N, C-alpha and C positions, 0 to 999 in steps of 0.2 A: 171579260173572260181571260184576262192575261194571267200569267204565272199559274196556269192549271196543267196538271199532268194526270195520266192514267196510273192508278196504283192497284196492285192485287189486294184483295180483301177476302176474309173468310166468307164463304157463301151461306153460312148458317144464318137463318132468320128466326126471330122469336115468333110466338103464336100470334102476335099482332102484325107480323109482316115487316118489322124493322130489323136492321142489321144488328146481330148480337154483338159484333165487334165494337159498335158505338154505344153499348149499354151504359158506359160511364159518362156520356155527354148529357148536359142538362136537358137538351131537347131530343133525347134518344128516340122517343116514340114517333118523331117526325122523320127520322133518318131511314128512309126506305129506298129500295132500288126503284129506278125509273122504269115503268113497264114499257114493253115494246108495243107498238101500234098493233091493233087486231089484224090478223092475217099476215103479219111480218114473218118471214123465214128466220128463225133464230140462229141458223147455222149457215149464213151466207158467205163466210170466208174462213180460210184457215191461215193461222199465223203462229210462228214461234216468237214469244215475247220474253225479254229479259228486263228485270228491274233490280237495281241496287238500292237498298233501303237502310236508313239508320236504325238502330235498335229500337228507339222510341216509336218511330213511324211504323215499323213492323208490329210492335206490340199493340199500338193503337188500332191496327187493321186486322188483328187476330191472326197474323201470319207467324208460324211456329218460331218463337223465340225462347221457349221455356228452358232450353238446354244451353243458352248462351250465358257465359259468365259475365262478370262486371268489367271485363277488359275493355278499356276505353276505345281500342281500335277495332273492336268486333263490329261486324256488319252482316246483313242478310242479303242474299241474292235469290230472287225468284225466277225460275225458268219455266215457262208455260207453253205447251203445245195444244192449241185450242181451235175448235170450230166455233164461230161466234157471230153475233150481230150487236152493234152498239146503238144507243139512243142518247142524244145530247139535247139539253134544253137551255134556254137563256136565263130563266129564273130558277135558282137552285132549290132543291128539296131540302127543307130544314136549314136553309141558308148555307149549305155545305156541298151537296151533291149535284154536280152539273151534268153528269152522264153516268150511264151504267152499261157495262158489257155483259151480255147474257151468252152463255155457251157451255160447252162440255169438252173434256179432254184431260190432260195430265198437268199437274203442278209439281215441280221439284223445288224444294226449299233448301238452300245451302246455308249453313251457319258457320261463318268464318271468323276465327280468332287466332291469337298467338301468331300474328302475321310478321314474317321476317323479311318482307320485300315491300317496296313502295310502288310496285306495278299497279296499273289500273286493271283490275281483274274482270274477266268475263267468264262464262261457264267453262270453256276449255282451258283457259289459263289457270283457273282455280284448281282444276283436276291435276294439271301439271305441277302446280305449286304444292299440292297435297302429296303428290307422288315423291317430290324432292324434299319433303319435310320443311317447306317454307311457310306453311300455314296449317293450323288445325281446322279440319273441315268435317262437319257432321251433316247429315242430310235426311230428309224425309220426302216420301213421294205420295201424292194424293190423287185419286181419280175424282174428277168433278163431273157430275151429271151422267155418269156411266152406270147403267142399271145392271150390267153383267160384269161384276168385278173380276170374274175368272180371266178376262182378257188381260188384266193387270199382272197375271202370273209371269208374263214375259219380262217383267221388271226385276232388277236385282233386289235381293232381300236386304235387311238391315246390316250395317257394317260400315267400314271406313269408306270414305269417298276417295277413290283413286282413279287412275286413267282407265283401268279395266272397267270399272262400274260406269264411268263416263261414257265409254263406247257402248256398253249394254243399254244405257238410257237412250242414246241416240238411235240405236237399232230398234228399241221398243217404240220410240216415237213413230217410226215408219209403220210398224205393225198396228199401233193404235189408230193412226191416221187412216189406214186402209179399212180397219174395222168400223170407224165412225162413218166413213163414206158409204159403206155397204149396209149399215144398220142405223141410219139416221132416225128412223121411227122409234128406236129403242133408247135414244138419248133424251135426257131431261135437262133443258136449259136452266142454268143456275147463274145468279149474279156474281161473277168472279172478279170483276174490276170496277172501280169507280173513278170518275173524273172529278178531282178535287184540287184545292190549292196546293202548290208545291211547298212541302215542308223540309226540303233537303238542306235548308240553311241552318237547321237546328243544331245545337252543340251536342255531338255524339258523346263526348266525355261526360257532360252533365246528365244526359239521358241515361247512360249506363249506370252512373252512381245512383240515380233515383230508382232504377229497376233493382239494383243490388240491395238498396235499403228496403224496398218492398218485399223482396224474397226473404230477407232476414226477419222482417215483421211477420210474414206468413209462417215462417219456420218457428217463430216464437208464439204462434197462434194468437197474435194481436188482431183485433177487429180492424177494419178499414178506418173507422173513426179514430181509434187509438193510434194507428200508423200515421194518419194525417196530423194528429196533434203532436206526436213525437217528432215529426219532420221539422216542425218549428220554422217553416218557410225556407228550409235549406234545399228542398227538392221540389220539382214540378208536381203539383197536386194531380194534374191530369194523368201524368205517368204512373203515379201510385194507384190511381183508380183503374187505369188500364191494366196494370199488373194484376190487381185483384180480380178484375173482370176476366182475365185470361184463365184464372182458376175457378171461374163461375161463381165468384163471390161478389154479388151486386148490392146486397144490403150492407150498409156501413156498420151495422151493429151485429153482424153475423160472425161468430168465431170460426176460424178455419178448422176443418176436420183434421183428424190424425193423418188421413191419406193426403190431404192437401199440404200438411206440415212435411210429410215424407217427400212429396214432390218438390217442395221448395228446398229442402235439404239436399236433394239430388242435384238440383240446379246449382246450389252454392258449392257443391263438391266437384262440379264438372271441371 
Protein backbone atom coordinates (compact mmCIF):
# COMPACT_ATOMS: atom_id res chain seq x y z
CA UNK A 1 0.00 0.00 0.00
CA UNK A 2 2.91 2.37 -0.71
CA UNK A 3 2.51 5.60 -2.72
CA UNK A 4 -1.14 5.95 -1.79
CA UNK A 5 -2.81 9.27 -1.01
CA UNK A 6 -6.25 10.62 -0.18
CA UNK A 7 -7.82 12.55 -3.06
CA UNK A 8 -11.06 14.54 -3.24
CA UNK A 9 -13.61 13.09 -5.66
CA UNK A 10 -17.05 14.03 -6.90
CA UNK A 11 -19.50 12.27 -4.57
CA UNK A 12 -21.94 11.67 -7.43
CA UNK A 13 -22.71 7.98 -7.97
CA UNK A 14 -24.44 6.26 -10.87
CA UNK A 15 -27.67 4.33 -10.41
CA UNK A 16 -25.46 1.22 -10.09
CA UNK A 17 -23.59 2.75 -7.14
CA UNK A 18 -20.22 3.34 -8.83
CA UNK A 19 -18.40 6.68 -9.00
CA UNK A 20 -19.53 8.84 -11.94
CA UNK A 21 -16.05 10.38 -12.01
CA UNK A 22 -14.58 7.02 -13.03
CA UNK A 23 -17.09 6.45 -15.84
CA UNK A 24 -14.25 6.54 -18.41
CA UNK A 25 -12.37 3.63 -16.78
CA UNK A 26 -12.55 0.21 -18.41
CA UNK A 27 -13.79 -1.33 -15.14
CA UNK A 28 -16.02 1.62 -14.21
CA UNK A 29 -18.81 -0.58 -12.83
CA UNK A 30 -16.44 -2.02 -10.21
CA UNK A 31 -15.21 1.35 -8.93
CA UNK A 32 -17.54 1.92 -6.00
CA UNK A 33 -17.01 3.56 -2.60
CA UNK A 34 -16.02 1.22 0.21
CA UNK A 35 -19.01 1.04 2.57
CA UNK A 36 -18.63 1.73 6.26
CA UNK A 37 -19.26 -1.14 8.65
CA UNK A 38 -22.81 -1.37 9.93
CA UNK A 39 -23.34 0.77 13.00
CA UNK A 40 -20.28 2.97 12.33
CA UNK A 41 -20.69 6.66 13.13
CA UNK A 42 -20.10 8.36 9.75
CA UNK A 43 -19.20 11.67 11.44
CA UNK A 44 -16.56 10.64 13.97
CA UNK A 45 -14.09 13.47 13.31
CA UNK A 46 -13.84 17.01 11.96
CA UNK A 47 -10.92 18.17 9.84
CA UNK A 48 -9.97 20.85 7.35
CA UNK A 49 -8.18 19.19 4.41
CA UNK A 50 -6.23 20.80 1.58
CA UNK A 51 -5.13 19.03 -1.62
CA UNK A 52 -3.18 20.43 -4.56
CA UNK A 53 -3.96 18.57 -7.79
CA UNK A 54 -2.71 18.56 -11.36
CA UNK A 55 -5.27 19.45 -14.00
CA UNK A 56 -5.57 15.85 -15.22
CA UNK A 57 -5.92 14.39 -11.74
CA UNK A 58 -8.66 16.90 -10.93
CA UNK A 59 -10.46 16.08 -14.19
CA UNK A 60 -10.20 12.35 -13.57
CA UNK A 61 -11.77 12.81 -10.13
CA UNK A 62 -14.63 15.04 -11.30
CA UNK A 63 -13.30 18.06 -9.40
CA UNK A 64 -14.25 21.36 -11.06
CA UNK A 65 -11.77 22.00 -13.85
CA UNK A 66 -14.17 23.09 -16.59
CA UNK A 67 -13.10 26.72 -16.37
CA UNK A 68 -9.34 26.16 -16.41
CA UNK A 69 -7.62 27.07 -19.64
CA UNK A 70 -4.81 25.09 -21.24
CA UNK A 71 -2.12 27.08 -19.39
CA UNK A 72 0.59 24.54 -18.55
CA UNK A 73 1.12 25.97 -15.05
CA UNK A 74 -2.55 25.84 -14.02
CA UNK A 75 -3.48 23.69 -11.06
CA UNK A 76 -6.38 23.00 -8.71
CA UNK A 77 -6.54 23.33 -4.94
CA UNK A 78 -9.32 21.69 -2.95
CA UNK A 79 -10.11 23.03 0.54
CA UNK A 80 -12.56 20.90 2.53
CA UNK A 81 -14.07 21.38 5.99
CA UNK A 82 -15.72 18.03 6.75
CA UNK A 83 -17.09 15.79 9.46
CA UNK A 84 -16.28 12.26 8.34
CA UNK A 85 -15.21 8.68 8.94
CA UNK A 86 -12.87 6.68 6.72
CA UNK A 87 -12.63 3.01 5.80
CA UNK A 88 -9.43 1.44 4.40
CA UNK A 89 -9.03 -2.09 3.03
CA UNK A 90 -6.01 -4.13 1.87
CA UNK A 91 -7.43 -5.45 -1.40
CA UNK A 92 -8.54 -2.50 -3.53
CA UNK A 93 -11.99 -2.18 -5.07
CA UNK A 94 -11.62 -2.49 -8.84
CA UNK A 95 -7.85 -2.70 -8.35
CA UNK A 96 -7.82 1.03 -7.58
CA UNK A 97 -9.70 2.17 -4.45
CA UNK A 98 -8.07 1.29 -1.13
CA UNK A 99 -10.17 3.57 1.02
CA UNK A 100 -13.16 5.90 1.15
CA UNK A 101 -13.96 8.85 3.36
CA UNK A 102 -17.67 9.33 4.01
CA UNK A 103 -18.81 12.65 5.37
CA UNK A 104 -20.53 16.01 5.02
CA UNK A 105 -19.40 19.60 4.92
CA UNK A 106 -17.98 22.23 2.58
CA UNK A 107 -15.70 21.92 -0.41
CA UNK A 108 -14.06 24.98 -1.93
CA UNK A 109 -12.30 24.38 -5.24
CA UNK A 110 -9.81 26.99 -6.43
CA UNK A 111 -8.66 27.12 -10.04
CA UNK A 112 -5.31 28.86 -10.29
CA UNK A 113 -3.70 29.98 -13.54
CA UNK A 114 -1.57 32.80 -14.98
CA UNK A 115 0.79 32.36 -12.05
CA UNK A 116 3.44 35.08 -11.68
CA UNK A 117 5.15 33.62 -8.61
CA UNK A 118 7.01 30.39 -7.83
CA UNK A 119 5.70 30.21 -4.26
CA UNK A 120 4.24 27.00 -2.87
CA UNK A 121 0.61 28.02 -2.54
CA UNK A 122 -1.81 27.13 0.22
CA UNK A 123 -5.34 28.47 0.66
CA UNK A 124 -4.30 31.71 2.38
CA UNK A 125 -1.30 32.35 0.14
CA UNK A 126 -3.45 31.96 -2.97
CA UNK A 127 -5.89 34.58 -1.63
CA UNK A 128 -3.00 36.98 -1.05
CA UNK A 129 -1.55 36.27 -4.52
CA UNK A 130 -4.92 36.90 -6.16
CA UNK A 131 -5.26 40.16 -4.23
CA UNK A 132 -1.83 41.27 -5.49
CA UNK A 133 -2.50 40.22 -9.08
CA UNK A 134 0.10 37.44 -8.96
CA UNK A 135 -2.34 34.74 -10.11
CA UNK A 136 -5.74 34.37 -11.72
CA UNK A 137 -7.99 32.55 -9.29
CA UNK A 138 -11.57 31.34 -9.77
CA UNK A 139 -13.52 29.40 -7.21
CA UNK A 140 -16.63 27.36 -6.55
CA UNK A 141 -18.16 26.24 -3.29
CA UNK A 142 -20.14 23.03 -2.82
CA UNK A 143 -22.06 21.73 0.15
CA UNK A 144 -21.67 17.95 0.48
CA UNK A 145 -24.22 15.90 2.40
CA UNK A 146 -26.01 18.96 3.79
CA UNK A 147 -29.76 18.55 3.42
CA UNK A 148 -30.55 22.16 4.37
CA UNK A 149 -28.71 24.25 1.78
CA UNK A 150 -29.96 27.52 3.36
CA UNK A 151 -27.08 27.22 5.85
CA UNK A 152 -24.78 27.80 2.87
CA UNK A 153 -26.18 31.35 2.53
CA UNK A 154 -23.38 32.48 4.88
CA UNK A 155 -20.90 31.82 2.06
CA UNK A 156 -19.80 34.48 -0.43
CA UNK A 157 -21.48 34.41 -3.82
CA UNK A 158 -19.79 34.03 -7.22
CA UNK A 159 -17.01 36.46 -7.99
CA UNK A 160 -13.29 36.95 -7.78
CA UNK A 161 -11.38 35.06 -5.14
CA UNK A 162 -9.67 37.68 -3.00
CA UNK A 163 -8.63 38.13 0.60
CA UNK A 164 -12.08 39.41 1.59
CA UNK A 165 -13.82 36.30 0.25
CA UNK A 166 -11.10 34.14 1.79
CA UNK A 167 -11.97 35.56 5.23
CA UNK A 168 -15.71 35.10 4.58
CA UNK A 169 -15.10 31.42 3.75
CA UNK A 170 -13.08 30.90 6.95
CA UNK A 171 -15.86 32.53 8.99
CA UNK A 172 -18.46 30.38 7.20
CA UNK A 173 -16.52 27.22 8.08
CA UNK A 174 -17.06 27.97 11.77
CA UNK A 175 -20.79 28.56 11.20
CA UNK A 176 -21.20 25.35 9.19
CA UNK A 177 -19.12 23.35 11.70
CA UNK A 178 -21.46 24.49 14.50
CA UNK A 179 -24.51 23.65 12.37
CA UNK A 180 -23.21 20.15 11.63
CA UNK A 181 -22.48 19.50 15.31
CA UNK A 182 -26.02 20.52 16.27
CA UNK A 183 -27.84 18.83 13.35
CA UNK A 184 -25.93 15.60 12.77
CA UNK A 185 -29.17 13.70 12.17
CA UNK A 186 -29.90 15.95 9.18
CA UNK A 187 -26.59 15.24 7.46
CA UNK A 188 -26.22 12.64 4.71
CA UNK A 189 -22.78 10.97 4.53
CA UNK A 190 -21.34 11.10 1.02
CA UNK A 191 -18.15 9.51 -0.40
CA UNK A 192 -16.04 12.66 -0.81
CA UNK A 193 -12.48 11.26 -0.85
CA UNK A 194 -10.77 8.10 -2.07
CA UNK A 195 -7.46 6.48 -1.08
CA UNK A 196 -5.70 5.68 -4.37
CA UNK A 197 -2.22 5.62 -5.92
CA UNK A 198 -0.40 8.95 -6.04
CA UNK A 199 -0.54 10.47 -9.54
CA UNK A 200 1.29 13.66 -8.64
CA UNK A 201 4.25 12.68 -10.82
CA UNK A 202 2.25 13.12 -14.02
CA UNK A 203 3.33 15.81 -16.48
CA UNK A 204 1.02 18.82 -15.94
CA UNK A 205 2.00 20.38 -19.29
CA UNK A 206 1.05 17.23 -21.20
CA UNK A 207 -2.17 16.90 -19.18
CA UNK A 208 -3.23 20.48 -19.95
CA UNK A 209 -2.57 20.08 -23.69
CA UNK A 210 -4.75 16.94 -23.74
CA UNK A 211 -7.60 18.75 -21.95
CA UNK A 212 -7.31 21.73 -24.30
CA UNK A 213 -7.47 19.37 -27.31
CA UNK A 214 -10.55 17.70 -25.80
CA UNK A 215 -12.33 21.03 -25.28
CA UNK A 216 -11.66 22.02 -28.88
CA UNK A 217 -13.07 18.68 -30.01
CA UNK A 218 -16.24 19.17 -27.95
CA UNK A 219 -16.56 22.74 -29.26
CA UNK A 220 -16.40 21.25 -32.77
CA UNK A 221 -19.08 18.75 -31.68
CA UNK A 222 -16.81 15.81 -32.46
CA UNK A 223 -17.77 12.51 -30.89
CA UNK A 224 -15.37 11.02 -28.37
CA UNK A 225 -14.45 8.36 -30.93
CA UNK A 226 -13.57 11.05 -33.48
CA UNK A 227 -11.53 12.98 -30.92
CA UNK A 228 -9.53 9.88 -30.00
CA UNK A 229 -8.91 9.13 -33.68
CA UNK A 230 -7.83 12.72 -34.35
CA UNK A 231 -5.49 12.64 -31.34
CA UNK A 232 -3.29 10.16 -33.25
CA UNK A 233 -1.53 9.10 -30.04
CA UNK A 234 -0.37 12.69 -29.36
CA UNK A 235 -2.45 12.95 -26.18
CA UNK A 236 -3.38 10.74 -23.25
CA UNK A 237 -6.55 8.84 -24.21
CA UNK A 238 -7.68 8.59 -20.55
CA UNK A 239 -7.51 12.39 -20.28
CA UNK A 240 -9.67 12.78 -23.40
CA UNK A 241 -12.22 10.32 -22.00
CA UNK A 242 -12.15 12.13 -18.65
CA UNK A 243 -12.80 15.48 -20.31
CA UNK A 244 -15.78 14.09 -22.23
CA UNK A 245 -17.06 12.41 -19.05
CA UNK A 246 -16.92 15.80 -17.30
CA UNK A 247 -19.48 16.93 -19.88
CA UNK A 248 -21.54 13.76 -19.21
CA UNK A 249 -20.60 12.33 -22.61
CA UNK A 250 -19.94 8.67 -21.89
CA UNK A 251 -20.87 7.01 -25.20
CA UNK A 252 -18.02 7.35 -27.69
CA UNK A 253 -20.49 7.79 -30.56
CA UNK A 254 -22.59 10.54 -28.96
CA UNK A 255 -22.28 13.95 -30.59
CA UNK A 256 -21.94 16.85 -28.12
CA UNK A 257 -25.07 18.99 -27.82
CA UNK A 258 -25.18 22.70 -28.64
CA UNK A 259 -25.14 23.44 -24.91
CA UNK A 260 -22.06 21.27 -24.40
CA UNK A 261 -20.46 23.04 -27.38
CA UNK A 262 -21.22 26.39 -25.71
CA UNK A 263 -19.69 25.23 -22.42
CA UNK A 264 -16.53 24.06 -24.19
CA UNK A 265 -16.25 27.39 -26.02
CA UNK A 266 -16.65 29.18 -22.68
CA UNK A 267 -13.78 27.07 -21.34
CA UNK A 268 -11.57 27.95 -24.31
CA UNK A 269 -12.31 31.67 -23.97
CA UNK A 270 -11.51 31.78 -20.24
